[in-house]
N, C-alpha and C positions, 0 to 999 in steps of 0.2 A: 639471858644471853643467847638460851635457843631462839628465844622469841624475836631476838631482836636481828638474830642470822637470817630467819626465816623471812622476816622482811624484807632485808637486803635482797634475798633471793626471788621472793615476790617482785620486788621494783624492777629487778633486772631481767626477769620472764616479762614483763609487762613492756618493756625499753624492747627487749628481742622480738618479739612478738608486732608492736607497733612498728618497729624497722620492716617487717616484711612485709607489712599491710601497705607500708609507702611504697617500697620497692616495687609491690605488684602495681600499684594505683601508676605510678612513676614508668613504668616499663609500658605499661597499656598506654601512657600518654605519648610514650618513643615511638611506640608503631603507628601512631595515627600521625607522625609527623614528618615528610620526605626528607627533609633536612636533617634529622636523626640518623634515618634508616640509611642515608647517603651515609654518613657518619660509619656505622656501624660496618656497611660493608668495605670503608675503606680500611678499619681498623681491622678487619678481618683479613684483608690481603697482607697487614702487617705480618700478623699473627701468626697467619699459616703456615708460613716457610719456616717461621724461627722454632715452632713447634714440632714441625717433619724435622729438623735439623737435629734437634735436642732428642726426641725419639724414636727417629726410623733406623739407629744403628743398635737398638735393641733388639736380640733375637726373638723377642717373644713378646706378646701384646702388655704394653706397659699399662696402657687404658684398662684392659680386664684384671690386672693386678690391683689396680685403682678401685675398679667397683667391688672388687672382693674384701678390700680393707674398708670400706666404706660400709657394704653391705653388712660384715663384722660387727662394726659400730654401730648401727642401728638395730641390728639385733639385740647385742648388748644392754643399749639404750634402752630399748625396750623392755626389757627383763629386767632390768633395775628401777624402770616407773613403777612395777608391780610390787614394788619393797617400799614398803613405808617411808623408812629412816632415808632413803638415798632418791625419792622420789624427786623431789625439788629441784636438786641438782643434776639430776641425769635430765629432766623436761628441759631444762637451761640450758646445757651443753646441746642437746638437741635441736635448740632453737638456734642456736649460734651456728651448727655445722648446714641447717637448713638455710640459713641466711647468706651463707658464705656460698654454698652449693648454687642457689638461683640466681643470685649475682653473677657467678662466674658464669654459668651456662647463659644467661641473658646477654652478657656481652661478649661472649666466645661464639655463639651459635644460636640462642632463639630470637633475636632481631632479626635474622636473614629471611625468616619465614615470612614477612612482610615486606621484600623486594617487590621490585616491578615486574609482575607475572611474564613467562616467557612469551606467551600467546600474543601480550602486546606489541611484542618485538616482530611479531609475523606480519607480512605485507597484505597478507589474508586473515582475516577471522571469521570465516563461515564456519556454522555449526553442519557437525560431521553426517554423512548420509550414509545409510545402507547400502546403497548401491556402491560409494565410490570404497566402501569398506570390503565389500565383496572382490572388486577389480582389484584391490591393494593385497587381498588374502591371496587371491589366484596368482598375482606376481610372486607375492614371499615363499608359497608352494612351490613355485621352479625355482627359484633361490635357493630354498633351502635343499631341494633335492639335489641339484647342481654342485651345491659347495658340500655334502653331505658324502658324494662322491670320492671326494678328494682329501678326506680327512683321516685320522687314526682311528682304528677298532682295538678294541681287549680281544682276547681267546673268545669270546661270546656274541664276538660281531656288534659288539656298543661302543658308541663313543666315547674316548679318552683324551684326554687333556696328558701329551707327552710333555710340553715345555712350558711352565707356568709361567717363570722368570719372564722368558720370552713375551708371553703375553701381556705382562706386566709392564713391562719395555714398550712395548709397542700401545699399550693404554696411553702412558705418560707422553708417546712422541705423539699421540693424535689428537690429546688436549690442544695442542700448541696450533691446530689444523681446525680448531672449531671454527666454524663462521663466526665475522666479529660482529655483526649485527645481532648476535644470539648471545656471545659471549666475550667480553672484554677483560675478563678473569686471568690472571698472570698463571701459568702452569711451572710451578717450583722444579720440575725432574728428579725429585725426591721418592727414591719407591719406598712408600711407607704404607704398602702391603702385608697385612698379618693373618696369619688364621687364628681363629676364636678359639680361647683357652675353655670356651664353652660351648665347645662343638657337639658333645654329646646331646646337653640340653637345647642348644639348638634345632637339633635334629627332632625334636618334640615339639616345638614350638612353632615350626611353619617360617621361621625369621630366616633368610638366607644371609645375610649379613649387615652391618650395622658400620657407622661413622661414630668416632669418640671424638667429641669436640672439645676433649680436655688436653687431648693428645696427638689431633689432627691423623689418628692412625685409623685407616680402612680394614676392619676385620670382615671375614669371610668363614663360612663353615666348609673345612676341608671334608665333610664326609658327603660332601652333598652328590649327586651324578654330574658327571664333565659337563653336561649338558647345561648346567645353573651355573657353574663357576665363572668360566670367561666373563659372562655378562654381568654375572653379579659384583664382579670386580669392577667394568667399567661403571656401573650404577654408582658403588661406594666411591670410586674414583672424582665422581661428579660431585656429590659430595664435597669432598676434600678442594676441591676447586671454589664452593661456595654455593652452591645449589642447594637449597635446603628442603624444600618441597618436593617430597617422594615422587610424584609422576613428572617432574620435570628432571627428577636425577635420572629417571628412566628415559626419557628424551632424548638429554646429554650423553647418556650412557649409549643408546642407540647412534647417537652421532658420531661417537666414538668408534665403536665396533663396524659400520655397515657396510664402510668403504674401506675396511683395512684389508691390508695385504697378508695377516696373518690368518690363516683360514680357521684355525679355532675360533679365534673370537668373531668372526666373521660369521660363522654358523650360529654360535651359540646367542649372537645377535637377531639373526636374522629368524631362527628359530623362536626366540621369545616374541620378536615382533608378530610372528605369524599367530602366535599364540594368543597373543594379546587381543588381536585382531577377531579371532574366532571367538573369545570370551565375549567380546563386544556384539558379534551377531546373533550367537546360539539363542538368545532370548528372543530374537524376533524372527529369526530364519533356522531352528534347529537342524533342518534337512540339509540345508548348505553344507554345514558344519559336519556333519557325516559324511557329505561326498567327499570333501577337502581330505578329514581323515582316512578317508578310503583309500586316497590317491596320494597317500603319503608314500614314500620310497620304500622299501625292503628295511634301509637301515634307518629310518627316522623312524618306523614303526617299532621297532626293536630298541630305539632311545626313548619314545613315549611309554614302551612298556615297564621299564625300566623305571622311567621316574614314575609312574606311577605304583609300582610296585615298592619304592622307598618310601613314599608317601602313605599310601597305606601301612607300612610296617611301622610307621611314629606317629599316627594318628591318634590323640585323646584329649584329656582333658587339659594338657598342659597347651596345645592348639588351639583348643577354644580359649581356653583365657587369655592367652597373648594375642589371639586374634581379636577379642573383645577389646582389652586394655589398649592394642596399637590403634584401635579404629576410634577410640577417643582422645588419643594424643592426638590423633593427625587432623583429629574435627577441629582439637582446640586449638591447633596451628594454623586455621584458617584453609585447610587441606580436604580432599576427598575423603572418605572411609577406605579403609586398607582394602578392599575386595572392588571398589569401584575402578575402572579402566579408561574411563570416558575423557577424563584430562590426559591423558596419553594420547588416546586415539585422537581427541581434537588437534593436539600439538601435531602428529602424523600425519591427521591428512591435510592440515594447513601446509606442512612445508612440503608434503609429494606433492608436486603437482602434474 
C-alpha cells in the first residue's frame, strides 16, 4: 500500500516537473514571436485595470500579504522536505505551486520584458556622447537649483514632501499626457500606490520600490528621504502602465515628472536625472562631476548629505545580496544590470534634442 502511494506521488512529481519544463520552453518560444508579444501586451491592458479596481481600495498592500503567505508556505514546505515521511508529498505541493506561480507571473507580467524597446520608437538612435551628457548635466543643475528654491523644507532645511496624495494624483494625470509615439498604453487613473509592508527591510536592501504584477499595486518605501519618493512613485506607476524594463520605467517616470506643475514631483525628477547623468559621466571625467557637486545650491547639498547618511546607515550584507540577485534578475530578462544607467542615458540624450 505504501509502495503504491509512493509510486503515485513519484508519477505526479514527474508530471509537474515535465509541465514546468514545457512552460519554460513554451514561454521562451512566445518571447521570440512578435504576434505573441502583442497578444500579451493587449492582455495586460485588459487585466491591469481590473486588478487595480479589485485591489486599490484595500488600505494596505495586498500584494505584500500575498508574498508573506507564499513565503510562509515555501518555508514550511522546505522544512517538511527534510522529514522523510512527508518529503514526497511536500515536493509535489511545492512543484504545483511553482508551476502556478510561474505561469501566472509570465502571463501577467513576464512577457512584457520582450516588448519593442522604447529606443526604437525615438526618431534618433545615436550613441550617447560624454559632451552631450555634460551639457545636459549643467542644464539640470540649474533646473534643480531653481526648483529647489520653491519647495518645502523641514526644520533641518532638508526637502520634505508635504502632500503625497497630490503627487500621486499628478502622476496619474501626467500618464495621460505621455507622447503617443512613446506610449499608447491606457492610463486607468486609479490610485493604487501603497507603502510597502517591508519598508524596514527595504531600507537595508537598496530597493526603493517595486511593482506587484499579481495585484497591480505600486509599492514604495515610505522611510526613504523625500528626494526619492516622488520619482520612485512615478517609476513604479510606469510599471503599472505596462513598461517592464527598469530603465524604460525610469525614462517614462522622467517624462511623467519633468514637466509637472507639482514642484515636489518635478524637483525629485530633475534631481534623479542629474544624479543619473553624473553617474554616467564620473567614470570618464570625475573632475567635472566634482565641480557640479560643488555648485549644488545649499539646499541641494543638505538633501545630498541626508541621502548619503540614510544610505550609510542602512548599508550591509542585505544590500549586497539584493543588489546581486536583482542584477541576475535584470539580466535574465534582457535588461542591463541594476548599477548600469547607460540605457536610461541613451533614452534621455536621444529624447532631449
